[in-house]
C-alpha positions as CSV (number, residue, x, y, z in Angstrom):
1,M,-55.9,-159.0,77.9
2,G,-53.8,-161.9,79.2
3,N,-51.0,-159.5,80.0
4,E,-53.3,-157.3,82.0
5,L,-54.7,-160.4,83.9
6,A,-51.1,-161.4,84.7
7,K,-50.3,-157.9,86.0
8,Q,-53.4,-157.9,88.2
9,E,-52.6,-161.4,89.6
10,N,-49.0,-160.3,90.3
11,K,-50.3,-157.1,92.1
12,E,-52.6,-159.2,94.2
13,L,-49.8,-161.6,95.1
14,I,-47.6,-158.7,96.2
15,E,-50.5,-157.3,98.4
16,I,-51.0,-160.7,100.0
17,K,-47.3,-161.1,100.6
18,E,-47.2,-157.6,102.2
19,M,-50.2,-158.5,104.4
20,V,-48.5,-161.7,105.6
21,D,-45.2,-159.9,106.3
22,K,-47.0,-157.2,108.3
23,N,-48.5,-159.9,110.4
24,V,-45.0,-160.8,111.6
25,T,-44.7,-157.4,113.3
26,D,-48.3,-157.5,114.5
27,F,-47.6,-161.0,116.0
28,V,-44.5,-159.8,117.8
29,L,-46.4,-156.7,119.1
30,E,-49.2,-158.9,120.5
31,K,-46.6,-161.1,122.2
32,V,-44.9,-158.1,123.7
33,Q,-48.2,-156.7,125.0
34,S,-49.0,-160.1,126.5
35,F,-45.7,-160.1,128.3
36,Q,-46.3,-156.6,129.5
37,Q,-49.7,-157.4,130.9
38,C,-48.3,-160.4,132.8
39,G,-45.5,-158.3,134.2
40,Q,-42.9,-160.4,132.4
41,I,-41.3,-157.5,130.5
42,F,-40.6,-153.9,131.3
43,F,-39.4,-151.0,129.2
44,P,-37.8,-147.7,129.9
45,N,-40.2,-144.8,130.1
46,N,-38.9,-143.3,126.8
47,Y,-39.2,-146.6,124.8
48,S,-42.1,-147.4,122.6
49,P,-42.2,-151.0,121.3
50,E,-44.9,-150.0,118.9
51,N,-42.7,-147.3,117.3
52,A,-39.7,-149.5,117.3
53,L,-41.6,-152.3,115.5
54,K,-43.0,-149.8,112.9
55,S,-39.5,-148.5,112.3
56,A,-38.2,-152.1,112.0
57,W,-40.9,-152.9,109.5
58,L,-39.8,-149.9,107.3
59,V,-36.1,-150.9,107.6
60,L,-36.9,-154.6,106.8
61,Q,-38.6,-153.7,103.6
62,E,-35.3,-152.2,102.4
63,T,-33.0,-154.9,103.8
64,V,-31.5,-157.4,101.5
65,D,-29.3,-160.5,101.9
66,K,-25.9,-161.2,100.4
67,D,-27.6,-162.0,97.0
68,K,-29.4,-158.7,97.0
69,Q,-32.8,-160.4,97.7
70,P,-35.2,-158.9,100.2
71,V,-34.9,-160.6,103.6
72,L,-38.6,-160.6,104.0
73,K,-38.7,-163.1,101.1
74,T,-35.6,-165.2,101.9
75,C,-35.5,-165.4,105.7
76,S,-37.8,-167.7,107.7
77,K,-40.8,-166.0,109.4
78,P,-39.8,-167.5,112.8
79,S,-36.3,-165.9,112.5
80,I,-37.8,-162.6,111.6
81,A,-40.2,-162.8,114.5
82,N,-37.4,-163.8,116.9
83,C,-35.2,-161.0,115.6
84,L,-38.0,-158.4,116.2
85,L,-38.7,-159.8,119.7
86,N,-35.0,-159.6,120.5
87,M,-34.9,-156.0,119.4
88,V,-37.9,-155.1,121.6
89,I,-36.6,-157.0,124.6
90,Q,-33.3,-155.1,124.4
91,G,-35.2,-151.8,124.0
92,L,-33.6,-151.0,120.7
93,N,-34.9,-149.0,117.8
94,P,-33.4,-149.2,114.2
95,A,-34.6,-145.6,113.5
96,K,-31.9,-144.5,116.0
97,H,-29.3,-146.7,114.4
98,Q,-29.2,-148.9,117.5
99,C,-29.4,-152.2,115.6
100,Y,-29.2,-153.7,112.2
101,F,-30.8,-156.7,110.6
102,I,-28.5,-159.1,108.9
103,A,-29.4,-162.3,107.0
104,Y,-27.2,-165.4,107.5
105,G,-28.6,-167.8,105.0
106,K,-32.4,-168.2,105.7
107,Q,-32.0,-166.8,109.3
108,L,-32.4,-163.1,110.1
109,T,-30.2,-161.9,113.0
110,L,-30.1,-158.7,115.0
111,M,-26.8,-157.0,115.4
112,R,-26.5,-154.3,118.1
113,S,-24.6,-151.2,117.1
114,Y,-22.3,-149.0,119.2
115,F,-25.4,-146.7,119.8
116,G,-27.4,-149.7,120.8
117,S,-24.8,-150.9,123.3
118,M,-24.8,-147.4,124.8
119,A,-28.6,-147.4,125.0
120,V,-28.7,-150.8,126.7
121,A,-26.1,-149.7,129.2
122,K,-28.0,-146.5,130.0
123,Q,-31.2,-148.4,130.7
124,F,-29.9,-149.6,134.0
125,G,-30.3,-146.1,135.3
126,E,-26.9,-145.6,136.8
127,I,-25.1,-144.3,133.7
128,K,-25.4,-140.6,132.8
129,D,-23.2,-140.7,129.7
130,I,-20.6,-142.7,127.7
131,T,-17.9,-140.8,125.8
132,G,-15.4,-142.1,123.3
133,E,-12.0,-140.6,122.5
134,V,-9.5,-141.3,119.8
135,I,-5.7,-141.4,120.6
136,Y,-3.7,-139.9,117.7
137,E,0.0,-140.1,117.1
138,G,1.6,-137.4,119.1
139,D,-1.0,-137.3,121.9
140,K,0.3,-137.6,125.4
141,V,-1.6,-140.3,127.3
142,E,-0.8,-141.2,130.9
143,T,-2.3,-144.4,132.2
144,E,-2.5,-146.3,135.5
145,I,-3.5,-149.9,136.2
146,K,-5.9,-150.3,139.1
147,H,-7.3,-153.7,140.0
148,G,-6.3,-155.0,136.6
149,K,-8.0,-152.2,134.7
150,T,-6.2,-149.6,132.7
151,I,-7.3,-146.1,133.8
152,I,-6.6,-143.0,131.7
153,K,-5.2,-140.5,134.1
154,S,-4.7,-137.8,131.5
155,H,-4.9,-137.3,127.8
156,I,-3.4,-134.2,126.2
157,R,-3.9,-133.6,122.5
158,S,-2.6,-130.9,120.3
159,F,-5.0,-129.8,117.5
160,E,-2.3,-130.6,115.0
161,N,-2.3,-134.3,116.0
162,I,-5.9,-134.8,114.7
163,D,-5.3,-136.9,111.6
164,K,-7.5,-139.9,110.7
165,T,-4.6,-141.7,109.1
166,K,-2.6,-141.5,112.4
167,I,-4.9,-143.2,114.9
168,N,-3.0,-145.1,117.6
169,G,-6.0,-146.2,119.8
170,A,-9.2,-145.3,121.4
171,Y,-11.0,-145.6,124.7
172,A,-14.4,-144.9,126.3
173,T,-15.3,-143.3,129.6
174,I,-18.5,-144.2,131.5
175,I,-19.8,-141.3,133.5
176,Y,-22.2,-142.4,136.3
177,L,-25.0,-140.3,137.9
178,D,-22.8,-139.5,140.9
179,N,-20.2,-138.1,138.3
180,S,-17.8,-140.9,139.1
181,E,-16.0,-142.2,136.0
182,E,-14.7,-145.5,134.8
């Protein structure tokens, strides 16, 4: 009987903890909606803060700190709320692997991924695409320096050069809406 009572109390404590934690995402969503109504924050047409926060909630339930403890238990509620708000302000979604949650002590932080950086850059509306290329040993790359920037004039690769153990470098190209490149 005592064991059953302890199990029931533990189950109720877990449910209360989950309810409190869910309120963090609800709190952030209310703040975001308030900012939107006041015209203090704007989002791209294809971004849903609600969906991003729901996705973040699911990811946070699985995220652990360096000691393998759930971040929802070890990190401060204000740091979790700030992290979620930061995610929404940048227009990022963890379901698209655009950001990651990392605990530093009792503070949760948001780290933007490569995909997140591309998404943020594209939000300005002038960028059509961003492509990345690897330079392998044996590739022929011709560069030019213009206004202090290295420009890739040509990159010729033989299929035989592709070898993950022989990477010499990498670069990215930004393609703008007018098809100019940088």
